C-alpha positions as CSV (number, residue, x, y, z in Angstrom):
1,X,53.1,-16.5,-64.3
2,X,55.9,-14.3,-63.2
3,X,59.4,-16.0,-62.7
4,X,62.5,-14.0,-61.3
5,X,64.7,-13.0,-63.8
6,X,62.6,-14.0,-67.3
7,X,59.9,-11.2,-65.9
8,X,56.2,-12.9,-67.2
9,X,55.8,-15.9,-68.8
10,X,52.5,-17.0,-70.4
11,X,51.3,-20.8,-70.3
12,X,52.9,-21.5,-73.9
13,X,56.2,-20.1,-72.8
14,X,56.3,-22.1,-69.8
15,X,55.4,-25.1,-71.5
16,X,58.5,-24.6,-74.0
17,X,60.4,-23.9,-71.0
18,X,60.3,-27.3,-68.7
19,X,61.4,-29.7,-71.7
20,X,64.3,-27.6,-72.3
21,X,65.2,-27.4,-69.0
22,X,64.8,-31.0,-68.1
23,X,66.8,-31.9,-71.3
24,X,69.7,-29.4,-70.1
25,X,69.4,-30.9,-66.9
26,X,70.0,-34.5,-67.9
27,X,73.0,-33.5,-69.7
28,X,74.3,-31.6,-67.3
29,X,73.9,-34.4,-64.2
30,X,75.8,-36.7,-66.7
31,X,78.6,-34.3,-67.5
32,X,78.9,-33.8,-63.6
33,X,79.2,-37.6,-63.0
34,X,81.6,-38.2,-65.8
35,X,83.9,-35.6,-64.5
36,X,83.9,-36.8,-61.0
37,X,84.1,-40.3,-61.7
38,X,87.7,-39.2,-64.1
39,X,88.6,-37.0,-61.3
40,X,88.4,-39.8,-58.7
41,X,89.9,-42.0,-60.8
42,X,93.3,-39.8,-61.4
43,X,93.5,-38.5,-57.7
44,X,93.4,-42.2,-56.8
45,X,96.2,-43.2,-59.4
46,X,98.3,-40.3,-58.3
47,X,98.2,-41.4,-54.8
48,X,99.4,-44.8,-55.8
49,X,102.0,-43.7,-58.1
50,X,103.0,-41.1,-55.0
51,X,103.4,-44.4,-52.9
52,X,105.3,-46.5,-55.6
53,X,107.4,-43.6,-55.9
54,X,108.3,-43.5,-52.3
55,X,108.8,-47.5,-52.2
56,X,111.1,-47.2,-54.9
57,X,113.2,-44.5,-53.4
58,X,113.4,-47.1,-50.0
59,X,114.1,-50.2,-52.0
60,X,110.9,-52.1,-51.3
61,X,109.6,-54.5,-54.0
62,X,106.8,-53.2,-55.2
63,X,103.2,-55.2,-55.2
64,X,101.4,-55.5,-59.0
65,X,99.3,-52.9,-59.5
66,X,95.8,-53.7,-58.3
67,X,93.5,-54.2,-61.1
68,X,90.3,-52.4,-59.4
69,X,92.1,-49.2,-60.1
70,X,92.0,-49.3,-63.9
71,X,88.7,-51.3,-64.1
72,X,85.2,-49.5,-65.4
73,X,83.2,-50.3,-62.7
74,X,80.1,-49.0,-64.9
75,X,79.0,-52.7,-65.1
76,X,78.5,-53.5,-61.5
77,X,79.6,-53.5,-58.2
78,X,83.4,-53.6,-57.9
79,X,84.7,-53.6,-61.4
80,X,82.8,-57.1,-62.6
81,X,80.3,-57.6,-64.5
82,X,76.6,-59.3,-62.2
83,X,74.2,-60.2,-64.2
84,X,72.0,-60.4,-61.4
85,X,72.2,-56.4,-61.3
86,X,71.3,-56.3,-64.7
87,X,67.8,-58.3,-64.0
88,X,67.3,-56.1,-60.9
89,X,67.3,-53.1,-63.2
90,X,65.2,-55.0,-65.7
91,X,62.5,-55.7,-62.8
92,X,62.8,-51.9,-61.7
93,X,62.5,-50.6,-65.1
94,X,59.6,-52.6,-65.9
95,X,57.7,-51.9,-62.5
96,X,58.0,-48.1,-62.9
97,X,56.8,-48.6,-66.6
98,X,53.6,-50.2,-65.4
99,X,53.2,-47.6,-63.0
100,X,53.4,-44.7,-65.3
101,X,51.1,-46.5,-68.0
102,X,48.9,-47.0,-65.2
103,X,49.0,-43.5,-63.9
104,X,48.8,-42.3,-67.4
105,X,45.6,-44.2,-68.2
106,X,44.0,-43.2,-65.0
107,X,44.5,-39.6,-65.4
108,X,44.6,-38.6,-69.2
109,X,41.6,-38.0,-71.7
110,X,43.4,-39.7,-74.3
111,X,45.6,-42.4,-75.7
112,X,48.7,-41.1,-74.5
113,X,49.3,-43.6,-71.9
114,X,50.5,-45.9,-74.6
115,X,53.6,-44.3,-74.2
116,X,54.2,-45.8,-70.9
117,X,55.0,-49.2,-72.1
118,X,58.2,-48.0,-74.2
119,X,59.6,-47.9,-70.5
120,X,57.9,-51.3,-70.0
121,X,59.5,-52.3,-72.8
122,X,63.2,-51.7,-71.7
123,X,62.4,-53.1,-68.5
124,X,61.6,-56.7,-70.4
125,X,64.3,-56.3,-72.7
126,X,66.9,-56.0,-69.4
127,X,64.8,-59.4,-68.0
128,X,65.1,-61.3,-71.0
129,X,69.2,-60.4,-71.5
130,X,69.6,-61.1,-67.7
131,X,67.8,-64.3,-67.9
132,X,69.7,-65.1,-71.3
133,X,73.4,-64.1,-69.9
134,X,72.4,-66.2,-66.8
135,X,71.6,-69.5,-68.7
136,X,74.2,-68.7,-70.9
137,X,77.3,-68.3,-68.2
138,X,75.3,-71.4,-66.7
139,X,76.5,-73.6,-69.9
140,X,79.7,-71.5,-70.3
141,X,81.0,-70.6,-66.7
142,X,83.3,-67.8,-67.0
143,X,86.9,-69.6,-65.3
144,X,86.2,-72.5,-68.0
145,X,88.2,-73.0,-70.8
146,X,86.5,-72.3,-74.1
147,X,85.5,-75.0,-76.3
148,X,87.9,-76.1,-79.1
149,X,86.2,-75.0,-81.9
150,X,85.4,-71.8,-80.5
151,X,86.6,-68.5,-78.7
152,X,84.0,-69.1,-75.8
153,X,80.7,-67.1,-75.3
154,X,79.0,-66.8,-78.8
155,X,75.7,-65.3,-77.8
156,X,77.6,-62.1,-76.7
157,X,81.5,-61.7,-78.3
158,X,83.8,-60.5,-76.0
159,X,82.4,-61.9,-73.1
160,X,83.8,-64.9,-72.1
């Protein structure tokens, strides 16, 4: 096969090049997303700082810093942890794993379809965690004071 810039490649070289390109692309995508998240957050903080400095110069009373400017929004929508989002991701990952496993089983000649069950296991794990968190939050709601002898949520330390 002829690839511009690389010349003629055999099937073995092309087979080695495909996973390398996939891994480099995955890392580049992750780095791109992190860079833009930090850039966007820095820009928002600079705009808010300029607004506060203008208010100080005019003598206007300053409101407190909004929590959404400094919170990490990677846990869900709007900076709030959402257990329903974990259950959604669990169902989607489970269904993708089942689809990949079935596709590999129907098209494969070997027993390679078992590798799709890894994705199924990840989806089931997310579903189990989502169900346990929902049950735990029902027993110990987020706004409730911690029990007398503990720190709140004992199943997931650091979360209350």
